C-alpha positions in Angstrom: -9.7 -33.9 14.8 -12.4 -32.6 11.5 -15.3 -32.5 14.0 -13.3 -30.3 16.5 -11.8 -28.4 13.7 -14.8 -27.4 12.6 -16.7 -26.6 15.6 -13.9 -24.1 16.7 -10.5 -23.3 18.3 -9.6 -21.1 21.3 -6.6 -19.7 21.1 -4.7 -17.0 23.2 -2.2 -13.8 21.9 -0.6 -11.6 23.8 -2.0 -8.6 24.3 0.0 -6.7 21.6 -0.8 -9.0 19.5 -4.4 -8.7 19.9 -3.7 -4.5 19.5 -2.0 -5.0 16.1 -5.3 -7.4 15.0 -7.8 -5.1 15.8 -6.4 -2.1 14.3 -5.5 -4.2 11.2 -9.2 -5.0 10.9 -10.3 -1.7 11.4 -7.5 -0.3 8.6 -8.3 -3.0 6.0 -12.2 -3.5 6.1 -12.2 -0.2 4.1 -11.3 -2.3 1.4 -15.1 -4.0 1.6 -17.5 -0.9 2.0 -20.6 -1.3 2.9 -21.3 -4.9 1.7 -22.6 -7.5 5.0 -21.4 -10.6 2.5 -17.8 -8.9 2.4 -17.8 -7.2 5.8 -14.0 -8.2 7.4 -15.3 -10.2 10.7 -12.8 -10.6 12.8 -13.2 -14.8 12.2 -12.6 -13.9 8.7 -9.4 -11.5 9.0 -7.9 -14.1 11.4 -8.5 -16.8 8.5 -7.3 -15.1 5.6 -3.8 -14.2 7.8 -3.3 -17.4 8.9 -4.0 -19.1 5.4 -1.3 -16.8 3.6 1.1 -16.9 6.2 1.8 -20.6 5.8 1.6 -20.2 2.1 4.2 -17.8 3.1 6.2 -19.6 5.7 6.1 -23.2 5.0 4.2 -25.0 7.5 6.2 -28.4 8.1 9.5 -26.8 9.2 8.5 -24.4 12.1 9.5 -24.6 15.6 6.2 -24.0 17.9 6.2 -22.6 21.6 3.4 -23.8 23.9 4.4 -20.9 26.2 1.0 -19.9 28.0 1.4 -15.9 28.4 -0.1 -13.8 31.8 -2.5 -11.5 31.2 -3.3 -13.0 27.5 -6.4 -11.9 25.6 -8.6 -15.1 24.9 -10.9 -15.8 21.6 -12.6 -18.5 19.8 -11.8 -18.9 16.1 -14.5 -20.7 14.0 -11.9 -22.1 11.2 -13.3 -23.2 7.5 -12.8 -26.5 5.4 -10.0 -25.2 3.7 -7.9 -24.2 7.1 -8.9 -27.6 8.8 -7.6 -29.5 6.0 -4.3 -27.1 6.0 -4.1 -27.9 9.8 -4.9 -31.5 9.4 -1.8 -31.9 6.7 0.3 -30.2 9.0 -0.4 -32.3 11.5 0.5 -35.5 9.9 4.0 -34.2 8.8 4.8 -32.3 12.2 4.0 -35.1 14.4 3.6 -39.0 13.2 2.0 -39.6 16.4 -0.3 -37.4 15.0 -1.1 -35.0 18.1 -2.2 -32.2 16.1 -6.1 -34.2 16.7 -5.7 -32.1 20.0 -7.1 -29.1 20.2 -4.6 -27.2 22.2 -1.9 -28.5 20.2 -3.8 -27.1 17.1 -3.8 -24.1 19.2 -0.3 -23.8 19.5 0.0 -24.5 16.0 -2.2 -21.6 14.8 -0.9 -18.8 16.9 2.5 -19.6 15.7 1.6 -18.1 12.4 -0.7 -15.4 13.3 2.2 -14.1 16.0 4.9 -14.1 13.3 1.9 -12.0 10.9 2.2 -9.5 14.2 5.8 -9.2 14.1 5.9 -7.9 10.4 6.1 -3.9 9.6 2.5 -2.8 8.8 3.0 -2.5 5.2 4.4 -6.2 5.2 0.9 -6.8 7.1 -1.0 -5.2 4.1 0.6 -7.1 1.6 -0.4 -10.5 3.4 -3.9 -9.5 4.0 -4.1 -8.1 0.2 -1.8 -11.4 -1.1 -5.1 -12.6 -3.2 -5.8 -8.9 -5.2 -1.6 -8.7 -5.8 -1.6 -11.8 -7.2 -4.4 -10.4 -9.5 -3.1 -7.5 -10.5 0.8 -9.0 -11.1 -1.0 -10.9 -13.6 -3.1 -8.6 -15.3 0.3 -6.6 -14.7 2.3 -9.1 -17.2 -0.9 -9.3 -19.7 -1.1 -5.7 -20.2 -5.2 -6.1 -19.1 -6.4 -2.5 -18.9 -8.8 -2.5 -16.2 -11.6 -1.3 -14.4 -11.1 -0.4 -10.9 -14.0 0.5 -8.4 -12.5 2.4 -5.3 -14.2 1.9 -2.0 -15.4 5.5 -2.3 -17.8 4.4 -5.0 -15.9 6.2 -7.7 -14.5 4.0 -11.2 -11.6 4.7 -13.3 -10.1 2.9 -16.0 -6.5 2.3 -15.8 -3.2 0.5 -17.2 -2.0 -1.4 -14.3 1.8 -1.0 -14.0 3.6 -2.3 -10.7 2.4 -2.7 -7.0 5.2 -0.4 -5.0 5.3 0.2 -1.2 6.1 3.6 0.7 8.3 3.3 3.2 7.3 6.7 4.4 3.5 6.4 4.8 3.6 2.5 5.5 1.1 1.6 2.4 1.0 -0.1 -0.6 0.2 1.4 -4.2 -1.0 0.5 -7.5 0.7 2.4 -10.2 -0.8 2.6 -13.9 -1.6 4.9 -16.5 -5.0 6.8 -17.5 -5.7 6.4 -20.7 -8.3 8.2 -22.9 -10.7 6.3 -25.5 -9.4 7.0 -29.1 -11.1 6.2 -32.4 -8.2 4.1 -33.0 -6.3 2.8 -29.2 -5.6 4.7 -26.2 -4.2 8.3 -25.5 -2.0 8.2 -22.2 -3.7 11.2 -19.9 -1.7 10.8 -16.5 -0.2 8.5 -14.1 -1.6 7.4 -11.3 -1.1 5.6 -8.0 -3.6 3.9 -5.7 -3.9 2.8 -2.5 -4.8 -0.8 -2.5 -6.9 -0.1 0.9 -8.8 1.9 -1.3 -9.7 -0.4 -4.1 -12.6 -2.4 -3.6 -13.0 -4.4 -6.8 -10.9 -5.0 -10.3 -12.6 -6.2 -13.8 -10.6 -6.9 -17.1 -11.6 -4.7 -19.6 -9.3 -6.1 -22.6 -5.8 -6.6 -23.0 -3.7 -3.7 -24.9 -0.4 -4.0 -26.9 1.5 -1.7 -25.5 3.6 -0.6 -28.5 0.2 -0.1 -31.0 -2.6 0.5 -28.9 -1.4 3.4 -27.0 -0.6 7.3 -28.2 0.9 10.2 -26.9 0.1 14.1 -27.9 2.3 15.7 -29.9 3.5 18.2 -27.1 4.1 14.9 -24.6 7.8 14.0 -23.4 7.0 10.4 -23.7 7.4 9.0 -27.5 6.4 5.3 -26.8 5.3 3.7 -23.9 8.8 2.4 -23.0 9.6 5.5 -22.5 6.8 6.4 -20.2 8.2 2.7 -17.8 11.4 4.4 -18.3 10.4 7.6 -16.7 8.3 5.9 -14.0 11.1 3.7 -12.8 13.2 6.7 -12.3 10.9 8.8 -10.8 10.2 5.6 -8.1 13.6 6.2 -7.3 14.3 9.4 -7.0 10.9 10.8 -5.4 9.3 7.2 -4.3 5.8 6.3 -4.9 3.9 9.2 -2.7 5.4 11.7 -4.9 4.7 10.1 -8.3 0.8 11.3 -9.0 1.0 14.5 -10.3 2.6 17.1 -12.8 5.9 18.1 -12.4 6.0 21.8 -12.2 9.0 24.5 -11.8 9.1 25.3 -8.0 10.6 28.7 -7.2 11.5 28.9 -3.3 13.4 31.6 -0.9 15.3 29.9 1.6 16.4 31.7 4.8 20.2 30.4 6.0 18.9 28.3 8.4 16.3 26.8 5.6 19.7 26.5 3.2 21.3 24.3 6.4 17.9 22.4 6.2 17.3 21.9 2.9 21.0 20.2 2.7 20.3 18.2 5.8 16.6 17.0 4.9 17.8 14.7 2.2 14.2 12.1 2.1 12.0 12.9 -1.0 13.6 16.2 -1.2 12.6 17.8 -4.7 14.9 17.5 -7.7 17.3 20.7 -8.1 17.0 22.8 -11.1 18.8 26.2 -10.8 18.9 29.0 -9.1 19.1 32.5 -9.6 21.5 35.1 -8.6 20.4 35.6 -5.3 21.7 32.3 -3.7 18.5 32.1 -1.1 16.3 31.4 -4.3 16.0 28.4 -5.8 14.3 26.6 -8.3 13.2 23.0 -8.2 11.0 20.3 -10.2 8.3 19.1 -8.2 5.0 17.8 -7.8 2.1 20.0 -5.9 2.1 17.2 -2.8 6.1 16.9 -2.9 6.2 20.4 -2.3 4.1 20.4 0.4 5.3 17.7 2.4 8.8 19.0 2.1 9.0 22.5 2.3 6.2 22.6 5.1 8.7 21.1 7.3 10.8 24.4 6.9 8.2 26.7 8.4 9.2 30.4 8.5 12.8 29.2 6.8 10.6 28.5 3.3 8.6 30.7 1.3 6.9 29.4 -2.0 7.5 32.1 -4.8 6.0 30.3 -7.6 3.4 28.6 -8.8 1.2 30.8 -7.2 -1.5 27.7 -6.4 1.6 26.0 -4.3 2.1 29.5 -2.5 -1.8 29.4 -1.8 -1.7 26.0 -0.2 1.0 26.8 2.0 -1.0 30.2 2.9 -4.2 28.6 3.7 -2.5 25.9 5.6 -0.2 28.2 7.7 -3.9 30.0 8.4 -5.7 27.2 9.6 -2.8 26.5 11.9 -2.7 30.1 13.5 -6.4 29.5 13.8 -6.4 27.0 15.9 -3.7 28.0 18.6 -4.8 31.4 18.6 
């Protein structure tokens, strides 16, 4: 069996599954930058997916289909020793007569887990591919390790990781953490960061932090302790979601038309928090970040006018101006 496994294996996939694989390779390959040694090849991707799908599913209790597909896409897969060993053990458990030694049966077994992967939503497939990174980050979160993060664009940031959360709106997983400034004694909280897992190239430990003693907040800060900060972020995740967590909350004043008021009642997904209104029922104040304001109210078109802050108003002006120039 080992000779057959090490030399490679031929499998066939449905065209739609092959398209998912190709799309994910292109999407997730941003994590390795220009490093040729870590370049995301087809074989590397397929074997990574197979390994973590078997870990996730429990390999011996699966039902496998040997059905051949018309118009399928065929491909040769080179298997590393680790995966060859997994398949050998699974074969012994699945079939006492060890029929898994036949390459056709091995291909069916391998294909089964790849097909299961292709049926998952994108955000779940991303978790499968980044499973090693997620496991490492979870360990660092539990131990309060301050991390040095290198992003795929080469930028570097130091961050105290807090949680890994998914955005259902744009189908991505994010590392949520806190940027801290090194002081003579301890660290001062700067702001909250949300980094897409796809944008993380490397992660290194700096040191473990005592969150009760080592983190300080300015006199004007709304947080008195690290626990206050974590509680605030948890609430924001519920009300605003991951995508709008980064950035400073500002008071936003909006003038809505009659149709805009109707849309405000209908479009509840990631709607900014209402704070107050003025004497005019069409002028309403919200508390929102710059990104959330843009994402939510841009869909209103001419039924919403951003009055304040002025920089938010300029965002809308520039966006609508660009659209006008494109279509004029």
